[in-house]
C-alpha positions as CSV (number, residue, x, y, z in Angstrom):
1,A,25.8,-7.4,41.4
2,V,28.2,-7.2,44.1
3,L,30.9,-6.8,40.7
4,Q,29.0,-4.2,39.1
5,S,28.5,-2.2,42.5
6,W,32.2,-2.0,42.8
7,G,32.5,-0.8,39.3
8,F,33.9,-3.8,37.9
9,P,33.4,-3.7,33.8
10,F,30.3,-5.9,32.2
11,S,33.3,-7.9,30.4
12,I,34.1,-9.4,33.4
13,V,31.1,-9.3,35.5
14,Q,29.4,-11.5,32.5
15,P,31.7,-14.3,33.1
16,V,31.8,-14.5,36.3
17,Y,28.0,-14.5,36.6
18,A,28.0,-17.3,34.0
19,H,30.6,-19.3,35.8
20,H,28.2,-19.7,38.9
21,R,25.0,-20.4,36.7
22,D,24.5,-22.8,33.6
23,A,26.2,-21.1,31.3
24,N,24.5,-23.1,28.2
25,D,21.2,-21.0,29.4
26,L,22.8,-17.6,29.0
27,N,23.5,-17.3,25.3
28,L,27.0,-15.9,25.9
29,P,29.5,-15.0,23.3
30,I,32.3,-17.1,22.0
31,M,35.0,-15.5,24.0
32,T,33.1,-15.3,26.8
33,Q,32.3,-18.9,26.6
34,G,36.1,-19.7,26.4
35,L,36.6,-17.7,29.4
36,V,33.9,-19.5,31.7
37,R,35.3,-22.8,30.3
38,C,38.8,-21.9,31.3
39,M,37.4,-20.2,34.7
40,R,35.8,-23.8,35.3
41,V,38.7,-25.9,34.6
42,A,41.0,-24.0,36.6
43,E,39.1,-24.1,39.4
44,A,38.5,-27.7,39.6
45,F,42.5,-28.0,38.7
46,A,43.2,-25.6,42.0
47,E,40.9,-27.8,44.0
48,M,42.3,-30.8,42.9
49,C,45.8,-29.4,43.7
50,D,44.5,-28.3,47.0
51,Q,43.2,-32.2,47.9
52,P,44.1,-34.6,44.9
53,V,41.2,-36.9,46.1
54,P,39.5,-39.2,43.3
55,Q,36.3,-37.0,43.0
56,R,38.8,-33.9,42.0
57,I,40.8,-35.3,39.8
58,L,37.7,-37.1,38.4
59,R,36.0,-33.5,38.0
60,V,39.4,-32.1,35.9
61,N,39.7,-35.4,33.5
62,Q,35.4,-34.8,32.8
63,L,35.8,-30.9,32.0
64,L,38.9,-31.6,30.0
65,A,37.1,-34.4,28.2
66,E,33.9,-32.2,27.9
67,Y,35.5,-28.7,26.4
68,Y,38.9,-29.8,24.9
69,Q,38.3,-33.5,24.1
70,K,41.4,-34.4,25.9
71,G,41.6,-38.3,27.5
72,R,42.8,-38.6,30.8
73,M,46.4,-39.8,29.7
74,E,46.7,-36.4,27.4
75,A,45.5,-34.6,30.4
76,Q,48.2,-35.8,32.5
77,D,50.8,-35.0,29.9
78,V,49.6,-31.7,29.4
79,F,49.7,-31.1,33.0
80,L,53.4,-32.4,33.2
81,T,54.3,-30.1,30.7
82,A,52.7,-27.0,32.1
83,I,54.8,-28.3,35.5
84,E,57.8,-28.4,33.8
85,K,57.2,-25.0,32.0
86,T,56.6,-23.4,35.3
87,N,59.1,-24.6,36.8
88,Q,61.4,-23.7,33.6
89,M,60.2,-20.1,34.2
90,T,60.6,-20.1,37.7
91,E,64.1,-20.5,37.1
92,I,64.7,-17.9,34.6
93,L,62.7,-15.3,36.5
94,R,64.7,-16.2,39.9
95,T,66.6,-13.4,41.4
96,P,68.9,-13.5,44.0
97,P,68.2,-11.8,46.8
98,L,70.2,-8.4,47.7
99,S,72.2,-8.0,50.1
100,S,72.1,-5.3,53.2
101,D,74.9,-3.2,51.5
102,E,72.8,-3.2,48.0
103,L,69.5,-2.5,50.2
104,E,71.4,0.5,51.4
105,V,72.3,1.9,48.5
106,I,68.8,1.7,46.8
107,V,67.3,3.3,50.2
108,S,70.3,6.0,49.9
109,Q,69.1,7.0,46.3
110,I,65.7,7.2,47.0
111,K,66.0,9.3,49.7
112,E,68.3,11.3,47.4
113,S,65.8,11.5,44.6
114,D,63.1,12.7,47.3
115,H,65.4,15.5,48.4
116,I,66.1,16.7,45.1
117,H,62.3,16.5,44.0
118,S,60.7,18.1,47.0
């Protein structure tokens, strides 16, 4: 109801609603079912990363087994691969911090552009 009142589209509201209910009872479209599964795994994974206690680790493993037929060792391999790829992307996208001279040039260019367009 809150998301609807904020003007979110039904394509967002429906999966969020289903995420908080038993999605099996809602007769959801295939795409929405996949999104709900993804949201549940992501939430369980985030909670596990936040506090990796046995119950949270078990929950992630249960969801992966239920939704994707992945065993505990397979899931571990998937997570290790995801972490490795994330680290690689972080390295690829890393940008060095700008020096004060570079920042000064950028600010000057913005001010000059604003002056020209006003």
